[in-house]
C-alpha positions as CSV (number, residue, x, y, z in Angstrom):
1,X,50.1,-49.2,-18.9
2,X,48.1,-47.2,-16.5
3,X,44.9,-45.6,-17.8
4,X,44.7,-41.8,-17.5
5,X,42.4,-40.6,-14.8
6,X,39.0,-39.7,-15.9
7,X,38.2,-36.0,-16.0
8,X,35.1,-35.3,-13.9
9,X,32.2,-33.9,-15.9
10,X,31.4,-30.3,-15.2
11,X,28.1,-29.9,-13.3
12,X,25.1,-28.8,-15.3
13,X,23.7,-25.3,-15.3
14,X,20.8,-26.1,-13.0
15,X,23.1,-27.9,-10.5
16,X,25.5,-24.9,-10.5
17,X,22.6,-22.6,-9.8
18,X,21.6,-24.8,-6.9
19,X,25.1,-24.7,-5.5
20,X,25.3,-20.9,-5.9
21,X,21.9,-20.4,-4.2
22,X,22.9,-22.6,-1.2
23,X,26.2,-20.7,-0.8
24,X,24.7,-17.2,-1.1
25,X,21.1,-17.8,0.3
26,X,21.4,-14.9,2.7
27,X,22.5,-12.4,0.1
28,X,19.9,-13.6,-2.4
29,X,16.9,-13.1,0.0
30,X,16.7,-9.3,-0.6
31,X,16.6,-10.0,-4.4
32,X,13.6,-12.3,-3.9
33,X,12.1,-9.6,-1.7
34,X,12.5,-6.9,-4.4
35,X,11.4,-9.4,-7.0
36,X,8.1,-9.6,-5.1
37,X,7.8,-5.8,-5.4
38,X,8.4,-5.8,-9.1
39,X,6.0,-8.8,-9.7
40,X,3.1,-7.2,-7.8
41,X,3.6,-3.8,-9.5
42,X,2.8,-5.5,-12.7
43,X,0.0,-7.7,-11.4
44,X,-1.8,-5.5,-8.8
45,X,-5.6,-5.6,-9.0
46,X,-8.5,-3.7,-7.4
47,X,-8.5,-3.7,-3.7
48,X,-11.9,-5.3,-3.6
49,X,-11.1,-8.1,-6.1
50,X,-12.0,-11.4,-4.5
51,X,-9.2,-13.1,-6.4
52,X,-6.7,-10.5,-5.0
53,X,-8.1,-10.9,-1.5
54,X,-7.8,-14.7,-1.8
55,X,-4.3,-14.4,-3.1
56,X,-3.3,-12.3,-0.1
57,X,-4.9,-14.7,2.4
58,X,-3.0,-17.6,0.8
59,X,0.3,-15.8,0.9
60,X,-0.2,-14.9,4.6
61,X,-1.0,-18.5,5.4
62,X,2.1,-19.8,3.6
63,X,4.4,-17.2,5.3
64,X,2.8,-18.0,8.7
65,X,3.3,-21.7,8.2
66,X,7.0,-21.3,7.1
67,X,7.8,-19.0,10.0
68,X,6.1,-21.2,12.5
69,X,8.2,-24.2,11.3
70,X,11.4,-22.1,11.3
71,X,10.7,-21.1,14.9
72,X,10.1,-24.6,16.1
73,X,13.2,-25.9,14.3
74,X,15.4,-23.1,15.7
75,X,18.2,-24.4,17.9
76,X,17.9,-27.9,16.7
77,X,19.9,-29.9,14.1
78,X,19.1,-29.0,10.5
79,X,16.8,-31.4,8.8
80,X,18.5,-34.2,6.9
81,X,17.7,-33.8,3.2
82,X,18.9,-37.2,2.2
83,X,16.1,-39.6,1.7
84,X,13.4,-37.0,1.6
85,X,10.9,-37.0,-1.2
86,X,11.9,-34.6,-4.0
87,X,9.1,-32.1,-3.4
88,X,9.7,-31.9,0.4
89,X,13.5,-31.6,-0.2
90,X,12.9,-28.7,-2.6
91,X,10.7,-27.0,0.0
92,X,13.3,-27.3,2.7
93,X,15.9,-25.8,0.4
94,X,13.9,-22.9,-1.0
95,X,11.4,-22.1,1.7
96,X,13.4,-18.9,2.8
97,X,13.4,-17.6,-0.7
98,X,9.7,-18.4,-1.1
99,X,8.9,-16.6,2.1
100,X,10.9,-13.6,1.1
101,X,9.2,-13.4,-2.3
102,X,5.7,-13.6,-0.7
103,X,6.5,-11.0,1.9
104,X,7.9,-8.7,-0.8
105,X,4.7,-9.2,-2.9
106,X,2.4,-8.4,0.1
107,X,4.4,-5.4,1.2
108,X,4.5,-4.0,-2.3
109,X,0.7,-4.5,-2.7
110,X,-0.1,-2.7,0.6
111,X,2.4,0.1,-0.2
112,X,0.6,0.6,-3.5
113,X,-2.8,0.7,-1.8
114,X,-1.6,3.1,0.9
115,X,0.1,5.3,-1.7
116,X,-3.1,5.5,-3.8
117,X,-5.1,6.5,-0.8
118,X,-3.0,9.6,0.0
119,X,-1.4,12.5,-1.9
120,X,1.5,12.4,0.5
121,X,4.7,10.2,0.0
122,X,4.3,8.7,3.5
123,X,3.7,5.2,2.2
124,X,6.7,5.4,-0.2
125,X,9.0,6.4,2.6
126,X,7.6,3.6,4.8
127,X,8.4,1.1,2.0
128,X,12.0,2.4,1.8
129,X,12.4,1.9,5.6
130,X,11.2,-1.7,5.4
131,X,13.5,-2.6,2.5
132,X,16.4,-1.0,4.4
133,X,15.6,-3.0,7.5
134,X,15.5,-6.2,5.5
135,X,18.9,-5.5,3.9
136,X,20.4,-4.7,7.2
137,X,19.1,-8.0,8.6
138,X,21.3,-9.9,6.1
139,X,24.5,-8.7,7.8
140,X,26.0,-11.2,10.3
141,X,26.0,-8.8,13.2
142,X,22.2,-8.4,12.9
143,X,21.4,-12.1,12.4
144,X,19.9,-12.3,15.9
145,X,17.1,-10.1,14.5
146,X,16.2,-12.7,11.9
147,X,13.0,-14.4,13.0
148,X,11.9,-11.5,15.2
149,X,12.1,-9.1,12.2
150,X,10.2,-11.6,9.9
151,X,7.5,-12.1,12.5
152,X,7.2,-8.3,12.7
153,X,6.8,-8.1,8.9
154,X,4.2,-10.8,9.0
155,X,2.3,-8.9,11.7
156,X,2.5,-5.7,9.6
157,X,1.1,-7.6,6.6
158,X,-1.7,-9.1,8.6
159,X,-2.7,-5.7,9.9
160,X,-2.5,-4.1,6.5
161,X,-4.6,-6.9,5.0
162,X,-7.4,-6.4,7.5
163,X,-7.2,-2.6,7.3
164,X,-7.7,-2.9,3.5
165,X,-10.3,-5.7,3.5
166,X,-12.5,-5.2,6.6
167,X,-13.8,-1.7,5.5
168,X,-15.1,-3.4,2.3
169,X,-17.6,-5.4,4.4
170,X,-18.6,-2.3,6.5
171,X,-19.0,-0.2,3.4
172,X,-17.3,2.8,5.0
173,X,-14.2,4.1,6.7
174,X,-13.7,5.7,10.1
175,X,-12.1,5.2,13.5
176,X,-14.5,2.4,14.6
177,X,-13.9,0.5,11.3
178,X,-10.1,1.0,11.7
179,X,-10.1,-0.3,15.2
180,X,-12.3,-3.2,14.3
181,X,-9.9,-4.0,11.4
182,X,-6.8,-3.9,13.7
183,X,-8.6,-6.1,16.3
184,X,-9.3,-8.7,13.6
185,X,-5.7,-8.4,12.3
186,X,-4.4,-9.3,15.8
187,X,-6.3,-12.6,16.0
188,X,-4.1,-14.7,13.6
189,X,-0.9,-13.6,15.5
190,X,-2.4,-14.3,18.9
191,X,-3.7,-17.7,17.6
192,X,-0.3,-18.6,16.2
193,X,1.4,-17.6,19.5
194,X,-1.1,-19.7,21.5
195,X,-0.6,-22.7,19.2
196,X,3.2,-22.5,19.4
197,X,3.0,-22.1,23.2
198,X,0.9,-25.2,23.6
199,X,3.2,-27.2,21.3
200,X,6.5,-26.0,22.9
201,X,5.8,-24.6,26.4
202,X,9.5,-24.7,27.2
203,X,10.1,-21.9,24.7
204,X,7.7,-19.3,26.1
205,X,10.5,-16.8,26.7
206,X,11.6,-17.1,23.1
207,X,8.0,-17.0,21.9
208,X,7.5,-13.7,23.8
209,X,10.8,-12.1,22.5
210,X,10.6,-13.3,18.9
211,X,6.8,-13.1,18.2
212,X,4.7,-11.2,20.7
213,X,7.1,-8.3,21.4
214,X,7.8,-7.6,17.7
215,X,4.1,-7.8,16.8
216,X,3.3,-5.5,19.8
217,X,5.7,-2.9,18.5
218,X,4.3,-3.1,15.0
219,X,0.7,-2.8,16.5
220,X,1.7,0.2,18.6
221,X,3.4,1.9,15.5
222,X,0.3,1.1,13.4
223,X,-2.1,2.7,15.9
224,X,0.2,5.7,16.5
225,X,0.5,6.2,12.7
226,X,-3.2,6.2,12.3
227,X,-4.0,8.6,15.1
228,X,-1.3,11.0,13.8
229,X,-2.8,10.6,10.3
230,X,0.2,9.0,8.8
231,X,-1.7,5.9,7.6
232,X,-3.9,6.8,4.6
233,X,-7.7,6.0,4.7
234,X,-7.6,2.8,2.7
235,X,-9.3,1.3,0.7
236,X,-10.7,4.6,-0.9
237,X,-8.5,6.6,-3.2
238,X,-8.6,9.4,-5.8
239,X,-7.2,8.4,-9.2
240,X,-8.0,11.9,-10.7
241,X,-8.6,15.4,-9.5
242,X,-8.4,18.7,-11.4
243,X,-9.6,22.3,-11.5
244,X,-11.8,23.6,-14.3
245,X,-13.8,26.6,-15.6
246,X,-16.9,24.6,-15.9
247,X,-18.2,21.0,-15.3
248,X,-21.4,20.0,-17.1
249,X,-23.1,16.7,-16.7
250,X,-25.3,15.2,-19.5
251,X,-26.6,11.8,-18.6
252,X,-23.6,9.7,-17.7
253,X,-21.1,12.1,-19.3
254,X,-19.1,14.9,-17.6
255,X,-17.7,17.7,-19.8
256,X,-14.8,19.6,-18.3
257,X,-13.9,23.0,-19.7
258,X,-10.4,24.4,-19.4
259,X,-7.8,26.7,-21.0
260,X,-4.7,24.5,-20.3
261,X,-2.1,24.5,-23.1
262,X,-1.3,21.1,-24.5
263,X,2.3,21.1,-23.4
264,X,1.2,21.0,-19.8
265,X,0.1,17.5,-20.2
266,X,0.9,16.5,-16.6
267,X,-1.7,18.9,-15.2
268,X,-5.4,18.3,-14.8
269,X,-7.4,21.3,-15.9
270,X,-6.3,24.9,-15.2
271,X,-3.7,24.9,-12.5
272,X,-2.7,28.3,-13.9
273,X,-6.3,29.6,-13.5
274,X,-7.1,32.9,-15.4
275,X,-10.4,34.1,-13.9
276,X,-12.7,36.8,-15.1
277,X,-14.9,38.5,-12.5
278,X,-18.0,36.4,-12.8
279,X,-16.2,33.0,-13.1
280,X,-16.7,30.1,-10.8
281,X,-14.1,27.6,-9.7
282,X,-14.9,23.9,-10.3
283,X,-12.9,21.0,-8.9
284,X,-13.8,17.7,-10.5
285,X,-12.6,14.4,-9.0
286,X,-13.0,10.6,-9.2
287,X,-13.1,8.7,-5.9
288,X,-12.5,5.0,-6.1
289,X,-14.2,2.9,-3.4
290,X,-15.1,-0.7,-3.3
291,X,-18.5,-2.2,-4.4
292,X,-21.4,-1.5,-2.0
293,X,-19.4,1.3,-0.4
294,X,-21.5,4.3,0.7
295,X,-19.7,7.1,2.6
296,X,-19.2,10.9,2.6
297,X,-16.2,13.0,1.7
298,X,-15.4,16.7,2.3
299,X,-14.1,19.0,-0.5
300,X,-12.1,21.6,1.4
301,X,-10.9,24.9,-0.2
302,X,-7.8,26.6,1.1
303,X,-6.3,30.0,0.2
304,X,-2.7,30.8,1.0
305,X,-2.5,33.9,3.2
306,X,0.6,35.5,4.6
307,X,0.5,33.3,7.7
308,X,-0.2,30.0,5.8
309,X,-3.2,28.1,4.4
310,X,-6.6,29.3,5.5
311,X,-9.8,27.2,5.1
312,X,-12.3,29.1,2.9
313,X,-15.0,26.5,2.4
314,X,-15.9,22.9,3.0
315,X,-18.5,21.0,0.9
316,X,-19.8,17.5,1.9
317,X,-20.4,15.1,-1.0
318,X,-21.9,11.6,-0.7
319,X,-20.0,8.9,-2.6
320,X,-21.1,5.4,-3.8
321,X,-18.6,2.7,-4.7
322,X,-18.4,0.1,-7.4
323,X,-17.6,2.0,-10.5
324,X,-14.3,0.8,-11.9
325,X,-13.1,4.4,-12.8
326,X,-14.3,5.8,-9.5
327,X,-17.3,7.8,-8.3
328,X,-17.4,11.1,-10.1
329,X,-18.2,14.4,-8.3
330,X,-17.3,18.0,-8.2
331,X,-17.3,21.1,-6.0
332,X,-18.0,24.7,-7.0
333,X,-16.9,27.9,-5.4
334,X,-18.3,31.3,-6.4
335,X,-16.4,33.7,-4.1
336,X,-12.7,33.7,-4.5
337,X,-9.6,36.0,-4.5
338,X,-6.4,35.9,-6.5
339,X,-3.5,33.9,-5.1
340,X,-2.4,30.3,-4.4
341,X,-5.1,27.8,-3.8
342,X,-5.4,24.1,-2.9
343,X,-8.4,21.8,-2.7
344,X,-8.2,18.7,-0.6
345,X,-10.7,15.8,-0.7
346,X,-10.9,14.3,2.8
347,X,-12.8,11.8,4.8
348,X,-15.3,13.0,7.4
349,X,-12.6,12.7,10.1
350,X,-10.3,14.9,7.9
351,X,-8.0,12.3,6.5
352,X,-6.7,13.4,3.2
353,X,-7.4,11.3,0.1
354,X,-6.2,13.7,-2.6
355,X,-5.4,17.3,-3.4
356,X,-4.8,19.7,-6.3
357,X,-2.9,23.0,-6.2
358,X,-3.6,26.0,-8.5
359,X,-2.7,29.6,-8.9
360,X,-5.5,32.0,-9.6
361,X,-4.9,35.4,-11.3
362,X,-7.4,38.0,-12.6
363,X,-7.8,38.2,-16.3
364,X,-9.6,41.1,-18.2
365,X,-13.0,40.3,-19.7
366,X,-12.5,39.0,-23.2
367,X,-13.8,36.2,-25.4
368,X,-12.3,32.8,-24.5
369,X,-12.1,29.5,-26.2
370,X,-12.2,26.5,-24.0
371,X,-11.0,22.9,-24.6
372,X,-13.4,20.3,-23.4
373,X,-12.4,16.9,-21.8
374,X,-15.0,14.2,-21.5
375,X,-15.1,11.9,-18.5
């Protein structure tokens, strides 16, 4: 009597996950990319943290090594996984996902730094463009962009890393420091291209098209964005700015007086400013800058006239870095008029770090009761 055929055992959960990943690797890459964003949102540290700087350098080195390997393997037979040691086999299978995760983490980190260093949403829009390009890259008709686009992302991360880190060593920001940062950021990509060119001289045309041209375009866009004031003045940022009736300093304590009702919890100070004739306007702010930083900012007061914002005053203030909550300072204005106002804190070359809007109206002289916030 014939024995019934054995029913094959269903694969385990881990094995099924491996099969699913291998089948849908291209579609899963954006998820790992976004996963890097979410991960770094939770784990982001100070821009001058040596641990964070070392982490970024490690991530850039890993992404560079993976991309260089993919470039050299392109056009050849896929590596045979059979007989490989388990660790190397796992690397071959998951290196694309690892690279996507690390790129997502780096881009998220730099987007956070750029966003903190400006009151505009430029960096957020920039992030959306990058994510959209990565998603588009997964469609088959755009597969030819694969390595070129990833090398462009690598170049963007390398430039962003240097633009954030190099000013920490200079202790200031400015055009010269930015250009020095960009020059240093070019060195790894130029070195990588030279190493690949010496290793595979027959692929110089591919090297130019997939590495040098994409990086050159990113470099051009980076420089253009800076000189058109699109790129914020990292690594300095303003975590807090508000308008008040008085700012009093006692030792290491600042007392901020305001009339803001409690339900306007999202505002800082009196953004609906009721001024009596002898009042002064105070704008208090905290500027975060790395340790050993020493620079100067401008507190610029604007009043909205019929033809637009008009500069009323500009006050220079020296800042010193290192304090975790940011360097504390304030500007005072005695001569004012009713209407819409804004105050911008800018670098010496007029790159905006933060701003606050407020509406000023005349109030009759009468006793007032101020709330006091302590900073």
